[in-house]
C-alpha positions as CSV (number, residue, x, y, z in Angstrom):
1,X,143.5,-93.1,29.6
2,X,142.9,-93.9,32.9
3,X,145.7,-96.0,32.4
4,X,148.3,-93.5,31.5
5,X,147.1,-91.2,34.0
6,X,147.7,-94.3,36.4
7,X,151.2,-94.9,34.7
8,X,151.9,-91.1,35.3
9,X,151.5,-90.8,39.0
10,X,154.2,-94.4,39.4
11,X,151.3,-96.9,39.1
12,X,152.9,-98.0,35.4
13,X,152.9,-102.1,36.5
14,X,149.6,-101.6,37.6
15,X,148.4,-100.0,34.5
16,X,150.1,-102.3,32.1
17,X,148.5,-105.3,34.0
18,X,145.3,-103.3,33.4
19,X,145.3,-103.1,29.7
20,X,146.5,-106.5,29.3
21,X,144.0,-107.5,31.4
22,X,140.7,-105.8,29.3
23,X,142.7,-106.4,26.1
24,X,142.6,-110.2,26.7
25,X,138.7,-109.4,28.2
26,X,137.6,-107.9,24.7
27,X,139.0,-110.7,22.6
28,X,137.4,-113.8,25.1
29,X,134.3,-111.7,24.1
30,X,135.1,-111.6,20.5
31,X,136.0,-115.5,20.5
32,X,133.1,-116.3,22.4
33,X,130.4,-114.5,20.1
34,X,132.2,-116.0,17.2
35,X,131.7,-119.4,18.5
36,X,127.9,-118.4,19.8
37,X,127.7,-117.7,16.2
38,X,129.0,-120.5,14.7
39,X,127.3,-122.7,16.8
40,X,123.7,-121.1,15.3
41,X,124.6,-121.4,11.8
42,X,125.0,-125.3,12.9
43,X,121.5,-125.3,14.4
44,X,119.8,-124.2,10.9
45,X,117.3,-122.3,12.6
46,X,115.9,-125.0,14.4
47,X,114.6,-124.6,17.8
48,X,116.1,-127.2,19.8
49,X,119.4,-128.1,19.0
50,X,122.7,-129.5,20.2
51,X,124.0,-126.6,18.9
52,X,122.1,-124.5,21.1
53,X,122.7,-126.5,24.6
54,X,126.5,-126.2,23.2
55,X,126.4,-122.6,23.2
56,X,126.0,-121.9,27.3
57,X,128.9,-124.9,28.0
58,X,131.4,-122.8,25.3
59,X,131.0,-119.6,27.3
60,X,131.4,-120.9,30.2
61,X,134.8,-122.4,29.2
62,X,135.7,-119.5,28.0
63,X,135.1,-117.2,31.4
64,X,137.0,-120.1,33.6
65,X,139.9,-119.9,30.9
66,X,139.8,-116.1,31.4
67,X,139.5,-115.7,34.6
68,X,142.7,-118.3,34.8
69,X,144.6,-116.5,32.6
70,X,144.4,-113.3,34.5
71,X,145.6,-114.8,38.0
72,X,147.9,-116.0,35.9
73,X,149.5,-112.8,34.5
74,X,149.2,-111.3,37.6
75,X,151.0,-114.0,40.0
76,X,151.7,-116.6,37.7
77,X,150.1,-120.7,38.3
78,X,150.7,-120.4,41.8
79,X,148.2,-117.4,42.2
80,X,145.8,-119.3,39.9
81,X,145.8,-122.5,42.4
82,X,145.7,-120.4,45.3
83,X,142.7,-118.3,44.5
84,X,140.9,-121.3,42.7
85,X,141.9,-124.2,45.8
86,X,140.3,-120.5,48.4
87,X,137.5,-122.1,50.2
88,X,134.4,-120.7,52.8
89,X,132.4,-123.2,54.4
90,X,128.3,-122.5,54.1
91,X,126.5,-124.6,56.8
92,X,127.9,-128.3,56.2
93,X,129.1,-127.2,52.5
94,X,132.5,-126.4,51.3
95,X,132.5,-123.6,48.5
96,X,135.8,-122.9,46.2
97,X,135.8,-121.2,43.4
98,X,137.3,-124.5,41.5
99,X,133.9,-126.4,42.8
100,X,131.4,-123.7,41.5
101,X,133.3,-123.9,37.8
102,X,133.2,-127.4,37.7
103,X,129.6,-128.1,38.9
104,X,128.5,-124.9,36.2
105,X,131.0,-126.9,33.4
106,X,129.8,-130.8,34.4
107,X,126.1,-129.4,34.4
108,X,126.0,-128.3,31.2
109,X,128.2,-131.1,29.6
110,X,125.3,-133.3,31.1
111,X,122.9,-131.3,29.6
112,X,124.5,-132.0,26.2
113,X,125.2,-135.7,26.9
114,X,121.5,-136.0,27.5
115,X,120.4,-134.1,23.9
116,X,123.3,-136.2,22.2
117,X,122.2,-139.7,23.8
118,X,118.2,-138.7,23.4
119,X,119.1,-137.7,19.4
120,X,121.2,-140.8,19.4
121,X,118.3,-143.4,19.8
122,X,116.9,-142.6,16.3
123,X,119.6,-144.1,14.5
124,X,119.3,-147.3,17.0
125,X,117.4,-149.9,14.9
126,X,116.6,-153.6,15.6
127,X,116.5,-156.4,12.7
128,X,116.2,-153.1,10.7
129,X,113.4,-151.4,12.0
130,X,113.7,-147.9,13.8
131,X,113.2,-148.0,17.8
132,X,109.4,-147.6,18.7
133,X,109.6,-143.8,19.4
134,X,107.8,-144.5,23.0
135,X,110.3,-146.9,23.6
136,X,112.9,-144.3,22.4
137,X,111.1,-141.5,24.5
138,X,111.1,-144.2,27.8
139,X,115.0,-145.0,27.2
140,X,115.3,-141.0,27.0
141,X,113.6,-140.3,29.8
142,X,115.1,-143.0,32.3
143,X,118.9,-142.1,31.2
144,X,117.9,-138.6,32.0
145,X,116.6,-139.1,36.0
146,X,120.1,-141.8,36.4
147,X,122.4,-139.3,35.5
148,X,120.5,-136.4,37.0
149,X,120.9,-138.6,40.6
150,X,124.3,-139.2,39.4
151,X,124.9,-135.1,38.9
152,X,123.4,-134.9,42.0
153,X,125.5,-136.9,44.1
154,X,128.8,-135.5,42.2
155,X,127.7,-132.0,43.1
156,X,127.6,-133.6,47.0
157,X,131.4,-135.1,46.9
158,X,132.5,-131.5,45.0
159,X,131.0,-129.6,47.8
160,X,132.2,-132.1,50.3
161,X,128.6,-132.6,51.9
162,X,129.3,-135.5,54.1
163,X,126.3,-137.7,54.0
164,X,125.2,-137.5,57.4
165,X,124.1,-134.3,56.6
166,X,121.5,-136.0,53.5
167,X,120.1,-138.1,56.1
168,X,118.6,-134.9,57.7
169,X,117.5,-133.9,54.3
170,X,116.2,-137.1,53.8
171,X,114.0,-137.2,57.1
172,X,112.5,-133.7,56.5
173,X,111.0,-135.2,52.9
174,X,109.7,-138.3,54.5
175,X,107.9,-135.6,57.2
176,X,106.8,-133.7,54.6
177,X,105.5,-136.3,52.3
178,X,103.5,-137.2,55.5
179,X,101.3,-133.9,55.4
180,X,101.7,-132.1,52.4
181,X,103.9,-134.1,49.0
182,X,101.7,-137.7,48.8
183,X,100.1,-136.3,45.8
184,X,103.3,-135.1,44.2
185,X,105.1,-138.0,45.1
186,X,101.9,-140.4,43.9
187,X,102.1,-138.7,40.8
188,X,106.3,-139.8,40.7
189,X,105.7,-142.9,41.2
190,X,102.4,-143.4,38.9
191,X,104.9,-141.9,36.5
192,X,107.6,-144.7,36.9
193,X,104.6,-147.1,36.7
194,X,103.0,-146.0,33.6
195,X,106.7,-145.2,31.5
196,X,108.2,-148.6,32.4
197,X,104.7,-150.6,32.2
198,X,104.2,-149.6,28.6
199,X,100.5,-149.7,28.8
200,X,100.8,-146.1,27.3
201,X,103.5,-144.2,25.3
202,X,104.5,-141.4,23.5
203,X,102.1,-141.7,20.6
204,X,99.5,-143.3,21.7
205,X,95.9,-142.7,20.9
206,X,94.1,-143.1,24.0
207,X,90.9,-142.3,25.9
208,X,91.0,-141.9,30.0
209,X,88.1,-140.2,31.1
210,X,85.8,-137.8,28.6
211,X,89.4,-137.3,27.4
212,X,90.2,-138.7,23.8
213,X,93.7,-137.9,21.7
214,X,97.3,-138.2,21.3
215,X,99.9,-138.4,24.1
216,X,102.1,-135.9,23.1
217,X,104.5,-136.0,26.2
218,X,105.3,-138.5,29.2
219,X,106.7,-137.3,32.0
220,X,107.0,-138.5,35.5
221,X,104.8,-135.6,36.7
222,X,101.5,-135.7,34.4
223,X,101.0,-137.0,30.8
224,X,100.5,-134.7,28.4
225,X,97.3,-135.1,25.4
226,X,96.3,-133.5,22.2
227,X,92.4,-134.0,22.2
228,X,90.6,-133.7,18.0
229,X,90.0,-130.5,18.7
230,X,94.1,-129.8,19.1
231,X,93.4,-128.6,23.1
232,X,96.2,-129.4,24.9
233,X,95.2,-131.2,28.5
234,X,97.4,-132.3,30.9
235,X,96.6,-135.2,33.1
236,X,98.2,-136.1,36.3
237,X,99.8,-139.5,36.5
238,X,97.4,-140.8,39.6
239,X,94.5,-140.2,37.9
240,X,95.8,-143.6,34.8
241,X,95.9,-145.4,38.0
242,X,92.1,-145.0,39.6
243,X,90.7,-145.8,36.5
244,X,90.6,-148.0,32.9
245,X,92.2,-146.5,29.6
246,X,91.1,-147.5,26.4
247,X,94.3,-147.0,24.0
248,X,93.7,-147.8,20.3
249,X,97.1,-148.0,19.1
250,X,98.2,-150.4,22.7
251,X,98.6,-153.1,19.7
252,X,98.7,-152.0,16.4
253,X,99.2,-148.4,14.7
């Protein structure tokens, strides 16, 4: 109705463009919903599934394609290139629609790659035996940390942030570590030592102080243990290096 009224007062071409843009928006939303329902059917009700991680990637890609289509329809490929190349500065960073789209899509692609890599570790065999779950967890965590580091570097490249600005951030972090972040850094280094040292792995039955139970998760920040009475205990990694640990499954399950 609004487009028809606009056409009657002399804005016919603009009204046609608006109607077609709204139609394509409805079509993009419908396709997005169909893709999400298809991915939910693939996940088959599982809470953690690669199909669930593919949903935001699919929606983001469809949104980027819709924006590109509207710009091409309104002014041709030249308008799309012009709008995506428009930049403005935020401090040392150069922000553009092209960089933001690349950042969001690469973020969801990275999450999908990390989940796929973690799932693929279950199919790796050594001389007919599957990979140890604790070793698989460590390898998956190492892959995740490496890819996140590469993602940060890629983000800095997308927004044309000079490395000189990163040195100032590192200097500020070093001061913060000296004053109030030393416990966090201590836990981080301790977590790396524990994960790659092999003394404690996911699935081990250990006793640490008064806590006795199974290690259900191990990260660079803390270790999560489930005790015999089904209590969850979150232990900072630095405490593992301060005293002895009794590992009942270190040599044999």
